[in-house]
N, C-alpha and C positions, 0 to 999 in steps of 0.2 A: 557490578552494574556499570561502573564508569567505562563504558565502550563507545566512546564517542569515534565515529569513523572519520578520517582526514579527506577534505575535499582533493580530489586529484583531477588533473586535466583530463578531460572526455575528448576522445577523436570520434567523431561519427564520420565512418566510411561511406564510400558510394554503395557497397554492398548493403549496409546499413539502411541507406536510404532507400534502395529498392525494395528490400524486405518490409520496409515500414508502408511503402505505397502498397505492395501486396495484401499486407496487413489490414490496411485501410479499406481496401474493397471487401475484402473476406468480412471484416467487421461490419460494414454497411450492408451488404447482401446477405449473409449467413449468420452472423451473431445478433447484432441490433434488432431486426425485427420478430426474434424468436419469443414465443410466450414465456411470460415469468417462470413457470415452473420447470422449463427446461435445461435445468442445470447440467444434466449429462452430456448434452449436445455441445453446449457452451464449453465445459470442461475439454471435450474431445477436439474442439475447434482450437482453444489455447493451447492444447498438447501438440497438435500439428504445427504449430507456430514456436515451438520449443519452452513453454510454460511448463513448470513442475507442479502439477494441481492434483492434490490427492483425492481420492475417492469421497464422495460426500462434500465436498466444498461448493461454496454457493456463489458463482461469478453471476450477477445479475445483467440482464441484457443492455442497460443504459449506461453501465460502467464503462468508461474510456480508457483503454490500455495503451501506453505510447509504444512500448515494446514488449510483446508478450514473453519473448525469449529471456527477459530479466525480472520476470514474476514468479514467485512461488507462493503456493497457496496449500497451507495443510490442513488436515481432515476437518471437517466442519467448519472451517472459516469462511467469512462472508465479505464479499467486496460488493456493495449495494449499489443501487441505482444512482446514477450522475456522480460516482465517484472519478475523479480525474486522477488516474494513475500515471503518472509521468515517470516512467521507469528508464531512464536513461542509464543509471545504476541499478543492481538489484534492489528488488521490494520483496521482503518475505512476510507474509500474514500468518502467524502462528495458529495451532490447532484452538479451535473454537473461539479465535478472535474475531470481531466484528469492526468493520469500517462502514460506517453509517452514510447515508446519502448526502450529496454535496461536499464531500470532504476533498482535499487536494493533497494527495501523496507527491511530494515533489523532490526528487533525488539528484536534482542537478540545477545550478545556477550560473552566474558568471563571476569572475575575478574582476571586481571594480577597480583593483590596484593597478592592473596592467592595462595599458592604453587600448589594448585590442579586445579587451574584455572577453577572453577565451571562456568557452564552456568548461565548469568544474563540476564533478559528481561525486556523490557517496552514496552508499547503500542506506536502505531504511528496514527496520525490523520492527514488527508489531508483534509482541509477544504472546504467548499461550493464553487464552482466557482475558485478553485487553479488549477494551472497547475505545474506539476513537469515534466519538458522537457527531452528529449531523453538522456539517459545515467546517469542521476542524481543518487546520493547514498544518501538515507535518513537513518539516524542512529536511533538506539532505543531511545524511549522516545520524538521523535521530534514531535512538532505540527506545520503544515504548516497552516497559518492562511487564513481565508476566502479571497478569491480573490486574493492570493498572487502568484507569478511565482518564480519557482526554474530553473535557467538557464540550459542549457544543459551542462553535464560533471561536473556538481558542486557537492560538497560534504556538506551535510547539517548534522552538529551534535548538531544544537540549535535551538530553536523555531524560526519560520519565522514570523513576524508581519502582521497582515492582510493588503492587498491592497499594500504590497510592492514586489519589485523584487530582488532577490538576485543571484548571480553568483560567481562562482570561487571555489577554493579548499585550505583553506575553504571558504566556501559560506559568501560574504559580502554583505551588503545593497547597490545596485546599483541604485534605484530610487523607485518611486510609480508607481502602475497602477492605472488608473481612474477608479473610482466605477461605478458600472451600477448595476441596478435591474434586476431580472430574467424578468420582462415583457419587458424591453428593450432588454435582450438577445434574446428573441423568435422573436423579429421583424426583 
């Protein structure tokens, strides 16, 4: 599980900026105003911009996605309203995982040790069956393990082991979550 991603210098190209402007207009006109149940429409729009979105994923209309081409949502995953998905580096949300309202998935920061403070980025992975509760912050390079729970308003800057519960700022281990199989979940 100790699979922390190293922060690497990120280069935002002119083409990237143009794509983000096009995406911003599309988000504002075609994505954001859609009724909540229109997940298939939003999946289609995200795919048009390069996102890898599985059938049955639930991207909600008020979720802000910085660069959809860096987003992967697996089957039955959820990106709830008012999530800020700052996807400078890849962000993956595993099958049946939920990222609750007002969370901030932040895959980039700045290298404060360098006078020019360059942008640095690292991937975020939210594992299968994990739950990132309301208002949590998940920083660059973090892997939230399978079945893990991140408590509301927590700040996560290090990997979260599978089937554990973390909470607080900084998030610390609070307990374990009972393991279940997908078959049990569907019953």
